[in-house]
C-alpha positions as CSV (number, residue, x, y, z in Angstrom):
1,M,56.4,-35.6,54.0
2,I,57.4,-38.7,52.3
3,E,55.2,-41.4,50.7
4,L,56.5,-44.7,50.6
5,G,55.1,-47.3,48.2
6,V,55.9,-50.7,46.9
7,F,56.7,-51.8,43.4
8,H,56.4,-55.5,42.3
9,N,57.5,-56.4,38.8
10,G,57.2,-60.2,39.0
11,Q,61.0,-61.1,38.8
12,T,61.8,-64.8,38.9
13,D,62.7,-66.6,42.2
14,L,64.8,-69.4,40.3
15,E,68.5,-69.5,41.0
16,V,70.7,-67.1,38.8
17,R,73.8,-68.0,36.7
18,T,76.1,-66.3,34.4
19,L,77.3,-68.1,31.2
20,E,80.7,-68.2,29.7
21,N,79.8,-65.4,27.2
22,G,78.9,-63.2,30.2
23,V,75.0,-63.1,29.8
24,T,73.2,-63.8,33.2
25,I,70.1,-66.0,33.2
26,H,68.2,-68.1,35.4
27,S,68.8,-71.6,35.9
28,G,65.1,-73.1,35.2
29,T,63.4,-75.2,32.4
30,L,60.5,-73.8,30.7
31,E,58.3,-76.0,33.0
32,Q,60.0,-74.5,36.0
33,V,59.4,-71.0,34.8
34,H,55.7,-71.9,34.6
35,E,55.9,-73.0,38.3
36,A,57.7,-70.1,39.4
37,Y,55.3,-67.5,37.9
38,Q,52.5,-69.4,39.5
39,R,54.4,-68.8,42.9
40,I,55.2,-65.4,42.2
41,L,51.5,-64.4,41.3
42,V,50.4,-65.8,44.8
43,S,53.2,-63.8,46.5
44,Q,52.1,-60.7,44.5
45,V,48.9,-60.6,46.1
46,R,50.3,-61.6,49.6
47,Q,52.9,-58.9,49.5
48,G,50.2,-56.3,48.4
49,V,48.2,-57.2,51.6
50,L,51.5,-57.1,53.7
51,S,52.2,-53.7,52.4
52,E,49.2,-52.3,54.1
53,E,49.9,-54.3,57.4
54,L,53.5,-52.9,57.4
55,G,52.4,-49.2,56.9
56,F,53.2,-48.7,53.4
57,D,51.3,-46.0,51.5
58,A,50.8,-47.7,48.0
59,F,51.3,-51.0,46.2
60,Y,52.2,-50.9,42.6
61,M,52.4,-53.5,39.8
62,T,53.3,-53.6,36.0
63,E,51.9,-55.1,32.9
64,H,54.1,-57.7,31.1
65,H,53.5,-60.8,29.2
66,F,55.6,-63.9,27.8
67,N,58.7,-63.2,29.7
68,T,60.6,-66.5,29.7
69,E,63.8,-64.6,30.8
70,G,62.7,-64.0,34.4
71,A,62.7,-60.1,34.7
72,E,59.1,-59.5,34.8
73,Y,55.8,-61.3,35.2
74,S,52.5,-59.4,35.7
75,P,49.9,-60.0,32.9
76,N,47.0,-58.3,34.7
77,P,47.7,-55.9,37.4
78,L,44.1,-54.9,37.8
79,L,43.0,-58.4,38.5
80,A,45.7,-59.0,41.1
81,Q,45.0,-55.8,42.5
82,A,41.4,-56.7,43.0
83,A,42.5,-59.6,45.2
84,V,44.7,-57.3,47.2
85,A,41.8,-54.7,47.4
86,S,39.3,-57.3,48.8
87,R,41.9,-57.9,51.7
88,T,42.8,-54.4,52.5
89,K,41.2,-51.2,53.7
90,R,43.6,-48.3,53.4
91,I,46.6,-48.8,51.0
92,R,46.4,-47.2,47.4
93,L,46.8,-49.5,44.4
94,G,48.6,-48.3,41.0
95,Q,50.2,-49.6,38.1
96,A,53.3,-48.6,36.3
97,A,51.7,-49.0,34.0
98,N,48.8,-50.5,32.1
99,I,49.6,-50.6,28.5
100,I,46.3,-49.3,26.9
101,N,47.6,-49.8,23.4
102,W,47.1,-53.6,24.1
103,W,43.6,-53.2,25.3
104,H,40.2,-52.3,23.8
105,P,39.7,-49.1,25.6
106,I,36.2,-50.1,26.9
107,R,37.3,-53.2,28.2
108,F,40.2,-51.3,30.0
109,A,37.8,-48.5,31.2
110,E,35.5,-51.2,32.8
111,Q,38.1,-53.3,34.4
112,A,39.9,-50.2,35.8
113,A,36.6,-49.0,37.2
114,M,35.7,-52.0,38.8
115,L,39.0,-52.1,40.7
116,D,38.0,-48.4,41.9
117,V,34.6,-49.6,42.9
118,I,35.9,-52.7,44.6
119,S,38.7,-50.9,46.5
120,G,36.3,-48.2,47.6
121,G,38.1,-45.4,45.4
122,R,41.8,-46.4,46.1
123,T,43.1,-47.0,42.7
124,E,45.9,-44.9,40.9
125,I,45.6,-45.7,37.2
126,G,49.1,-45.9,35.3
127,I,48.9,-45.9,31.4
128,G,51.6,-46.5,29.0
129,R,52.2,-47.4,25.2
130,G,54.5,-50.3,25.7
131,F,58.2,-50.7,24.3
132,Q,58.6,-54.6,23.6
133,T,57.5,-55.8,20.4
134,R,57.0,-59.4,21.4
135,E,54.1,-57.9,23.5
136,S,53.0,-55.1,21.3
137,E,52.6,-56.9,18.1
138,V,50.6,-59.7,19.7
139,F,48.2,-57.7,21.6
140,G,48.3,-54.4,19.6
141,W,47.6,-55.5,16.1
142,P,43.7,-56.2,16.5
143,Y,43.2,-52.5,17.1
144,G,45.7,-51.1,14.9
145,S,48.6,-50.2,17.5
146,T,52.1,-51.4,16.6
147,Q,55.5,-51.1,18.0
148,Q,57.0,-50.8,14.5
149,D,55.4,-47.2,13.8
150,Q,55.9,-45.1,16.9
151,E,53.6,-42.2,15.6
152,R,51.0,-44.6,14.9
153,N,51.5,-46.0,18.4
154,R,51.0,-42.5,20.1
155,A,48.0,-41.8,17.9
156,Y,46.4,-45.1,19.1
157,F,47.3,-44.0,22.9
158,D,45.9,-40.5,22.4
159,E,42.6,-41.9,21.0
160,A,42.3,-44.9,23.5
161,L,42.7,-42.5,26.4
162,E,40.0,-40.1,24.9
163,V,37.5,-43.2,24.8
164,I,38.6,-44.3,28.5
165,L,37.9,-40.9,29.8
166,K,34.6,-40.8,28.0
167,C,33.5,-44.1,29.7
168,W,34.6,-42.9,33.1
169,T,33.0,-39.5,33.0
170,E,30.0,-39.4,30.6
171,P,26.4,-41.2,31.4
172,A,26.3,-42.1,27.7
173,F,28.5,-41.3,24.6
174,S,29.6,-42.0,21.2
175,H,33.0,-41.7,19.7
176,R,34.1,-41.6,15.9
177,G,37.8,-41.6,15.5
178,E,40.6,-43.0,13.4
179,F,40.8,-46.3,15.3
180,F,37.3,-46.6,16.8
181,S,33.7,-46.0,15.8
182,I,31.5,-46.4,18.9
183,P,29.1,-47.7,18.7
184,P,29.4,-48.8,14.9
185,S,26.6,-46.9,12.9
186,Y,25.3,-50.1,11.6
187,T,24.5,-51.4,15.1
188,K,20.8,-52.4,15.2
189,W,19.0,-52.0,18.4
190,N,15.1,-51.9,18.3
191,H,14.7,-53.0,21.8
192,K,11.4,-52.1,23.4
193,Q,13.0,-51.6,27.1
194,T,15.6,-49.1,25.8
195,I,12.7,-47.3,23.9
196,A,10.7,-47.1,27.1
197,L,13.5,-46.0,29.4
198,F,14.8,-43.1,27.2
199,S,11.1,-42.1,26.4
200,Q,10.9,-40.8,30.1
201,E,11.7,-37.6,31.3
202,G,14.9,-36.9,33.3
203,M,16.9,-40.0,32.0
204,G,19.8,-37.8,31.2
205,R,19.7,-38.6,27.5
206,S,16.6,-38.3,25.1
207,L,15.5,-41.1,23.1
208,D,16.7,-39.3,20.0
209,E,20.1,-39.0,21.3
210,V,20.3,-42.8,22.2
211,L,18.5,-44.2,19.1
212,K,17.8,-43.3,15.5
213,L,14.4,-44.8,15.2
214,G,13.4,-46.5,11.9
215,P,10.8,-48.9,10.5
216,P,11.1,-52.7,10.3
217,D,13.8,-54.0,7.9
218,E,11.9,-55.8,5.3
219,Y,15.0,-57.5,4.1
220,S,15.8,-58.9,7.7
221,A,14.3,-62.0,9.6
222,G,14.5,-62.6,13.0
223,N,13.7,-60.9,16.5
224,P,12.4,-57.2,16.4
225,V,15.6,-56.1,18.0
226,E,17.6,-57.0,14.7
227,A,15.0,-56.9,12.0
228,T,14.8,-53.1,12.1
229,T,16.4,-50.0,10.5
230,T,16.6,-48.5,14.2
231,V,20.3,-48.1,15.0
232,L,22.1,-47.4,18.2
233,K,23.6,-43.9,18.7
234,Q,25.1,-44.0,22.1
235,I,26.4,-46.5,24.8
236,S,26.6,-46.3,28.5
237,V,29.6,-48.0,30.1
238,F,29.4,-49.6,33.5
239,P,30.7,-49.1,36.0
240,Q,32.2,-45.7,36.5
241,P,34.9,-45.2,39.1
242,V,34.2,-44.2,42.8
243,Q,36.7,-41.4,42.4
244,K,35.2,-38.5,40.6
245,P,35.8,-37.2,37.9
246,H,38.1,-40.2,37.5
247,P,41.0,-41.9,39.2
248,Q,44.4,-40.0,39.0
249,L,46.5,-41.0,35.9
250,W,50.0,-41.9,36.1
251,I,52.7,-42.3,33.1
252,P,56.2,-44.0,33.3
253,C,58.5,-41.5,31.8
254,F,61.6,-42.7,29.9
255,S,61.9,-40.0,27.4
256,R,61.8,-36.0,27.2
257,R,58.5,-36.4,25.2
258,T,56.7,-38.7,27.6
259,G,57.5,-36.4,30.4
260,T,56.1,-33.3,28.6
261,V,53.0,-35.5,27.6
262,A,52.3,-36.5,31.2
263,A,52.6,-32.9,32.5
264,K,50.2,-31.5,29.8
265,I,47.3,-34.1,30.3
266,G,47.6,-33.9,34.1
267,A,49.0,-37.1,34.8
268,N,51.6,-38.0,37.5
269,A,54.9,-39.2,36.2
270,Y,57.0,-42.3,37.4
271,S,60.8,-42.0,37.1
272,L,61.7,-45.5,36.8
273,I,65.1,-47.2,36.9
274,A,66.9,-44.0,36.5
275,P,69.8,-42.1,38.5
276,T,69.1,-39.2,40.6
277,F,70.3,-36.6,37.8
278,Q,68.0,-38.2,35.3
279,A,65.0,-37.7,37.8
280,K,66.0,-34.4,38.6
281,G,65.8,-33.5,35.0
282,L,62.4,-35.1,34.7
283,M,61.2,-33.0,37.8
284,D,62.4,-29.7,36.1
285,R,60.8,-30.6,32.8
286,Y,57.6,-31.7,34.4
287,H,57.2,-28.7,36.6
288,E,57.9,-26.3,33.7
289,E,55.4,-28.0,31.2
290,S,52.6,-28.1,33.7
291,E,53.2,-24.5,34.4
292,K,53.1,-23.8,30.5
293,A,49.9,-25.9,30.4
294,G,48.2,-23.9,33.2
295,W,48.6,-26.8,35.8
296,P,46.2,-29.3,34.3
297,D,44.5,-31.3,37.2
298,R,41.4,-33.7,37.1
299,L,40.3,-31.7,40.3
300,D,41.4,-28.2,39.2
301,R,43.4,-27.6,42.3
302,G,45.8,-25.0,40.7
303,E,49.7,-25.2,40.9
304,W,51.4,-27.9,43.0
305,K,54.7,-27.9,44.6
306,Y,58.0,-28.8,42.6
307,G,58.9,-32.4,42.5
308,W,56.1,-34.1,44.6
309,D,53.2,-32.5,46.3
310,G,52.2,-34.6,49.2
311,E,49.1,-32.9,50.1
312,K,47.7,-33.0,46.5
313,R,49.4,-36.3,45.5
314,R,50.7,-34.6,42.2
315,G,54.1,-34.7,40.6
316,V,56.9,-37.0,40.0
317,A,57.5,-40.3,41.9
318,L,60.8,-42.3,42.1
319,V,61.1,-45.9,41.8
320,R,64.4,-47.5,43.6
321,G,65.4,-51.1,44.1
322,V,66.4,-51.6,47.8
323,H,68.0,-54.3,49.7
324,V,69.3,-54.1,53.4
325,L,72.3,-56.1,54.0
326,S,72.7,-58.3,57.2
327,D,75.1,-57.7,59.7
328,G,76.3,-61.3,59.9
329,P,79.3,-63.0,58.3
330,G,77.2,-63.9,55.2
331,A,76.9,-60.1,54.1
332,K,79.8,-60.4,51.3
333,E,78.0,-63.6,49.8
334,E,74.5,-61.7,50.0
335,L,76.0,-58.6,48.2
336,A,77.3,-60.8,45.5
337,R,74.0,-62.6,45.1
338,I,72.2,-59.2,44.9
339,K,74.5,-58.0,42.2
340,H,74.2,-61.2,40.2
341,G,70.2,-60.9,40.6
342,I,70.1,-57.2,39.3
343,E,72.5,-58.0,36.5
344,L,69.8,-60.7,35.4
345,A,67.2,-58.2,35.0
346,W,69.5,-55.5,33.4
347,D,70.9,-58.2,31.0
348,Y,67.1,-58.2,29.9
349,Y,66.4,-54.3,30.0
350,G,70.0,-53.5,28.6
351,S,69.2,-55.1,25.3
352,F,66.4,-52.4,24.8
353,A,69.2,-49.6,25.3
354,F,68.0,-48.8,28.7
355,G,71.6,-48.2,29.5
356,I,71.5,-44.8,28.2
357,I,69.9,-43.6,31.2
358,F,73.4,-43.6,33.0
359,L,74.7,-40.9,30.8
360,K,74.5,-37.3,30.7
361,P,73.2,-35.7,27.5
362,E,76.8,-34.6,26.4
363,E,77.7,-38.2,26.7
364,F,75.1,-39.7,24.3
365,G,77.5,-39.8,21.4
366,S,79.3,-42.6,23.2
367,F,76.7,-44.9,24.1
368,D,77.3,-48.5,23.4
369,P,74.0,-50.4,23.6
370,A,75.9,-53.8,23.9
371,K,77.7,-52.7,26.9
372,K,76.7,-54.8,30.1
373,V,75.2,-53.0,32.8
374,T,76.8,-54.4,36.0
375,G,75.6,-54.7,39.4
376,D,78.3,-52.4,40.6
377,Q,77.1,-49.7,38.3
378,L,73.4,-50.0,39.4
379,I,74.5,-50.0,43.1
380,D,77.1,-47.2,42.8
381,S,74.5,-45.0,40.8
382,E,72.0,-45.6,43.5
383,V,69.2,-46.9,41.0
384,V,69.3,-49.9,43.4
385,L,69.7,-48.9,47.2
386,V,72.0,-51.4,48.8
387,G,73.8,-51.3,52.3
388,S,73.1,-51.2,56.2
389,K,70.2,-49.6,57.4
390,D,72.0,-46.4,58.1
391,E,73.4,-46.4,54.6
392,I,70.0,-46.7,53.1
393,V,68.7,-43.8,55.1
394,E,71.8,-41.7,54.0
395,K,71.2,-42.5,50.5
396,I,67.6,-41.4,50.5
397,A,68.6,-38.4,52.3
398,R,71.1,-37.5,49.8
399,M,68.7,-38.2,47.1
400,H,66.2,-35.9,48.4
401,A,68.8,-33.0,49.0
402,E,70.1,-33.4,45.2
403,L,66.5,-33.4,44.0
404,G,65.6,-30.2,45.7
405,A,62.1,-30.8,46.5
406,D,60.2,-30.7,49.8
407,D,58.1,-33.6,49.6
408,M,59.2,-37.2,48.2
409,N,57.2,-40.0,46.8
410,L,59.8,-43.1,46.9
411,I,58.4,-46.3,45.5
412,L,60.6,-49.4,46.4
413,E,61.3,-52.5,44.7
414,F,62.2,-55.3,47.2
415,E,62.3,-58.1,45.0
416,N,65.5,-59.4,43.1
417,P,65.9,-62.2,40.7
418,G,66.9,-65.4,42.5
419,F,65.4,-64.4,45.8
420,T,62.5,-66.3,47.2
421,P,58.9,-64.6,48.3
422,E,59.9,-65.2,51.8
423,E,63.3,-63.3,51.5
424,I,61.6,-60.4,49.8
425,E,58.9,-60.3,52.5
426,E,62.0,-60.1,55.2
427,Q,63.3,-57.2,53.4
428,M,59.8,-55.6,53.5
429,H,59.7,-56.1,57.3
430,I,63.1,-54.7,58.0
431,F,62.5,-51.7,56.0
432,A,59.2,-50.9,57.4
433,E,60.2,-51.6,61.2
434,E,63.6,-50.2,61.2
435,I,63.9,-47.6,58.3
436,T,60.5,-46.2,57.8
437,P,60.3,-44.5,61.4
438,T,63.6,-42.9,60.7
439,L,62.4,-41.5,57.4
440,R,59.0,-40.3,58.5
441,K,60.6,-38.4,61.3
442,E,63.2,-36.8,58.9
443,F,60.6,-35.8,56.2
444,G,57.8,-34.9,58.8
445,G,55.6,-37.7,58.5
446,G,53.7,-39.7,55.8
447,P,50.2,-38.9,54.1
448,S,46.9,-39.4,55.8
449,L,45.0,-42.3,54.0
450,P,41.7,-43.1,55.9
451,E,40.2,-46.4,55.6
452,S,37.7,-46.7,52.7
453,P,34.0,-46.2,53.9
454,H,32.6,-47.4,50.7
455,E,30.1,-50.1,51.0
456,Y,31.1,-52.2,47.9
457,A,34.9,-52.2,49.6
458,A,33.3,-53.4,52.8
459,A,31.3,-56.1,51.1
460,A,34.3,-57.4,49.4
461,R,36.3,-57.7,52.6
462,E,33.2,-59.6,54.3
463,T,33.1,-61.9,51.3
464,S,36.8,-62.4,51.5
465,A,36.7,-63.1,55.0
466,G,33.7,-65.5,54.8
């Protein structure tokens, strides 16, 4: 079985150029960057809807902010995918990933659950810690998360996830941790309706579990809710997800440690922008660590297949850029344009030392973080799949053979810096209409994704149509 998703990172459609010093950038002014990102946001929603129309199985987005350089734009994938959800019925909606270190965990839990309700239970929730100081120090500092201290960053991630899962799975809860005290111990709440509700039998929580009752506060003035010594002990977060106990979690994996964490908490893993030998290493490690941990799974379904288990939708997914070259006389110029575009993206990511993914462990000592990652290197390593329709099929088949897994979850990034939304959508059509049928036949079909019957999803579609 092969599952085919579409990945959208929000790359610029502005023309690309390379400076004399070898750095590749876009050609726009700051005002033009703002205009471009408005176009990209609209195209993200349109391409999410198109992904379903063309028979793709999932649509994934990222969370990134402040990117003047043009490599990525997606400040709120949950909000954009809510628009996609209201216009679709079948396609699953995932993120690679929401950076929960930049969110209050309750805010995130609410918004992610809202997407699951609106979509009728079609969400795949990606979570991550972030890696860029420009984003992390702006959004993380109010909550105590920082890119400057990785152990603190990991500690925040762990606690935030604990709170999120409580929001999704417990009818009411409290939390006392290093970063959060929920609700704060001094939260006054002498509300007659709350008292009346939880004084009843069968509410799921007793009154003394929800409130610590006390007399009026003689030192306070104002309404009786606040002029009291009665304090709140638990809260309920709404809505909870349609999927029970909660949507499947996903984690982008760039390091050995992250792959181990994903396996131990029962999260699926994304192998992002990595050559096949790196993806193979992640699959090996993920499977090994999952076995050690007793096959952790939100639905307790036991062992899953190596690599990707299409039936259980568990394991490791691969992300690949893709561009199908035309047969015409302009193919040479088209190839040069693709190389130029992906070099813009990698002049951005390469500055964060991502070029190390192209090295085998024994080569790490020779890594030069200043060395440019070229378009030729990206295409030759098949991190980006470029070629004719037949060549694309051959490259995917070779990747499948090298990974040694029965099933495959392949997430395709059709966008390239410097390409217009219309050109990206043309690529989606070519792949879906001329490559997907061959892959489905070769791999024994795709997943069965029935239309959501959920009443809220139906209501959202009717509202959208109206």
